N, C-alpha and C positions, 0 to 999 in steps of 0.2 A: 509500421513494426519498429518495435525500439530495438536498440543496439543486442547483437548478438554476445551470449555471455555463456563463460564454463558454466556448465550443469543445465543447461538450456536442452530442452527434448524436442525432436522435428520430425514429422513422417515422410517419410521420402517412399516412393516406387520403384521395386528392384527390377533386375532384369527379365522375372516371370510376372511382372504385374502385382505382386504380392508388396502387401505396405511394411515397411520397415520403421521402426523407431530407432532414431540414431542421437546420442546424447554428445555435444559439446565437451570435449577433454581441455581443450585447450586454445587460443587466439594468439595470431601473431601478425605484425603489419611487416613485408617483406616488401623493398621498393616502392610504398605506398600503396601496397595493394594488401588488403585484409585478407588472411586466411585462418580456418578453423582447422581443428583436429578433430575426428569423430570417431565413435566406436557404435557397435551396435547395443541400444539402452539394455538389453536382455544381459548382453556380457557384462556391460560394467557394472551391474547395479549385482551380480554374483558374488558372493564373496569366495572368492578361487585363486589358487596359486598360478595358475595357467594362463599363458600371454593371451591377450584379445587382439583382434585386428583392428588396425588404426587406418583410417582413411583421412584423406586432405581435400579440402574443398576450399573453392577460391568465392569469398563474399562480395557479392555485385553491388553496384551503389543503392538498389532497391533492398538491399538487404536480404536479397535471394541468394541459395547457394547454388555454386554452378561446379561441377567435375573440370579437374585439372587435365587437359587432353594432352600436353606436349610433354615428352619425358624431361626435357631441359626444365620445364617451370617443376614439375614433380621433382625432381633430383632437388632443386634449390630450396625449395619449401620444404621437404623433409632433411634437408641438413640444416636449414635455420631452425626447425623445431626440435632437432637433436642437440643442437648446439644450445640453445635456449634452455632445455632439459636440464644440460651439465652445469651450466652456471649456478 
């Protein structure tokens, strides 16, 4: 698999076993771990003034995406993306 980049679209299964397309909105390395900010592709491609839901996922060594399970890790990644966005 090639390096994950902004604009890439992936399909994931949601909690209801429905396939959802997500789009990579940003990438960031925190403490030598890669993370991506993603949103539902349907929401990101609409031209709307409404806010969209953004999720953070960890990029594993094999470029697989995994859920951030601890609150501490989520807060750290969320703060890092917010700081990067403000720069």
